[in-house]
N, C-alpha and C positions, 0 to 999 in steps of 0.2 A: 851625801855619800851614796853611791850606787851599790847595789848588791853585787857581789862577785867573789871569785876565788883567785888568789894569787899564789903560785907555787913558792914554797919557802923550804929552806934546808934546816936540818936539826940544830945547827949552830948559828943560824941567822937570827937577828933580833927583831922584835916587833914591840909596839907600844900598845898596852892594854891593861885595864884594871876594872874590876867589878865589885861594887859594894852598895850598901843601902843609900849612900850619898850620891850615887850616880842617878840622874833623873829617870833613866829607862829601867830601873831596877824591877825585876820580875817580868818584864815584857817578853823576854826570850822563853818564858815558861808558859806562854799562851800560843794558840794556834799550832798545837803539837801534832806531829805524826811520828812519834818516837819509838823506835824499836829497841828491844832489850836483849842483851846477850845472857847466856846461862850464868856467867859470873855476876852480872848486874842483879839478876833475880836472887842468886845465892846471898848476896850482901843485903839486899833490901828485905827479904823475908826474915833474915836474922835480926836486922835492925828493928823490925816491927814485932819480933817474937811471934811469928806466924808460921804454921806449917806451909810448905810450898804450895799445896793444892788450894789452901784458903787464900793465900796471897794472889795466886794466879786467877782464881775465880773473882776475887774482889776488885783487883786493880788492873787486870790486863784483858786484852782480847787476842784471840788466836786466829791467824790466817794461814793459808797454804800457798807457798810460792807456786805460781802458775806453771813455770817451766821446770822447776826442780822437785816439787812435791815436799820440800822441807817445811816444817812448821815455822812460822814467823810470829813472834810475840811482841805486842805493842802495848803502851799504856792505854788504859781505858779513860777517855776524856768525856766531858760533858759538852755537847754541842750548844747547849743553852748558855754556857759560860765561856764561849769563845775557845772551846777545846783546851781549857787550862789543865795543867798538870795536876793530878790528884793530891800531890804533896806540897804544893806551893801555898804559902800564907802571906799575909801582909808584911810579916817580919822576915820572910824568906822561906827557904826550903826546910821542911821539918824532917827530912832524911838526909840532910846535907853531908854528914860524915860518911854516908854510904850511897851517895848519889851515883847514877849510872855513868859509865865511861864517856858517853857523848856529852853529858853535862860538864864533866871535868875537862874535857878536851877543848870545848868551845873557848875562843873562836878559831882554834886550829882544827882542821880536818885531817884525819890520818887514814891512809889506805895501805894495804899490804899485798904484795905480789909474791907468788910462790914458784920456785924453780923446781920442776920435776927432775931435772938433770942433777942438780946439786943438793936438793932437799932443803935449801936455805930460803928464808923470807927476806924481802927487801921492803923497807918503809918508804912511804911517800907522804909529804905533808903539803898542806895549802892553808893560807890565811883567809878566813871568811870575813868579809865586811858587809854588814847589812845596814840598810838606811836607818832603821830604828835604834841601832846600838850606838850608844855614846861612850862605851868603854874604851873605844879606840882613841878618844880625845883626852883620856887621862894620861898623866905624865909618869908612866911607869914602864921602863924598858926591861925586857928579858929575852933570852933565847928560847927557841922551842925546847931545847934540852932542859933548860931551867924550868920551863912551864910544866913539862911532863913530871919533873921531880917534885915541884911544889904542890901539884894537884894530885899527887899520890897515884899516878897512872901506871906505874911499872907492873904491879900485880894484875891490874885490869888488862893491860895489853898482852901480858904473858898468857893468861888464860883465854883471852879472846882469840889470840893467834893460834892456840891449839885447835879451836873450833874451825877457824878459817882454813888451816892446813887440812883438817879432816874433810871439809867440804870440797876444797880444791882437788884433793886426791880422789875422792869419790867421783867427782864430775869428770876427771880425766880418765880414770880407769873403768868406771861403770857409769857412763853417761845415761841421761834420761831421768825422769821423775821417780821419786820413791813410790813404792806401792803402799797401800794403806797400812799394812802391818809394820813395815819399816818406818813409816811416818809416826806411828804410835810409839814404837821403841825409841826413836830419836827424841820425841817429846818427853817420854818418861825418863830416860837416862840423863838428859841434859837440863831439863826445865823443872820437872816435878821430882826433885831429888829425894824428898822424904818418902814418897811412894816407891821410888826406885830402891832406896835403902831397905824398906820393909820387904820388898820382893827379893832383893839380893840376899839378905841374911836369913830369911824365913823359908825360902823356897829352893834352897840348894843351888842358887844361881852361880855361886863362885866355883862350882864343880866344872863349869865350862871354861874357866880361865885359870891360868897358873899364876897364883899370887903368893909371894913370900909372906911370912907371918907379920912382919912389920907393916907392909902395905895393907894387909887384911885388917889389922887392928886400927890403922889410921883411917881407912875407909869407913869403918864402923862408927867412928867418932867425929871425923872431920869432913865437912861438906866439900872442901877443895880436893881432898884426896879421893873422895867418892866421885867427883866430877871427872877427874883424870881416869879413874877406873871405867866410868861410863863411856868416855871417849874411846878408850882401848877396846871395850866390849863392842861398840858400834863398828870399829874398824875390823875386828876379827870375825864377829858372828853375823853382822848385818850386811856390811859392805864387802866382806871377804878380802880385806886389805892387809898387807903385811904390817905388823906393828913395828914402828921405828921411832 
């Protein structure tokens, strides 16, 4: 089997299954260069019961997009161990219930385009076949729609799309790389959520945003609500974009 992507629609079927009985089990957890979204990190740090700054320092590395200036977060891997995922074990993934979206989506790749004219996003899918993966030889058929449902991807995709729309709109309306101050705010509001919460509730931050009482209280207690507030804060105060 040669490596390659084949376009596939949401209601198209494909044959794939992965379990400990498949001979290549855990092989896709090696030689990683895996980027993490804010929602990935939110789920993982909660799964491990770690503050966001501890999780980020212990398990990730931070890069800067050369053309955009956006922070890019990836898993920290050990080059002496074939760049293996820090959470893989012989028995499988030890954070499986909160594994990142890219792990859940495999072997499907998902991309999203954004229309500035309509404000709508459009999904695009492709089936990835890699020579090492024997999951495609297993006799289990499902559609892309069914795969997204069984892998619990709806919430991941919803929050990841909020970030993608923010980036698209920023690049269209304010092209060019982020300055260092905006880079720090982007990292704080989207990745280091616990530090963002401390700043927001202790330093009068919410005076800069109009929040109803329900949203205020949810953001105080729930990471997902705080992430949404952080995205709107970036739109309004950093990128000067109209909230919609």
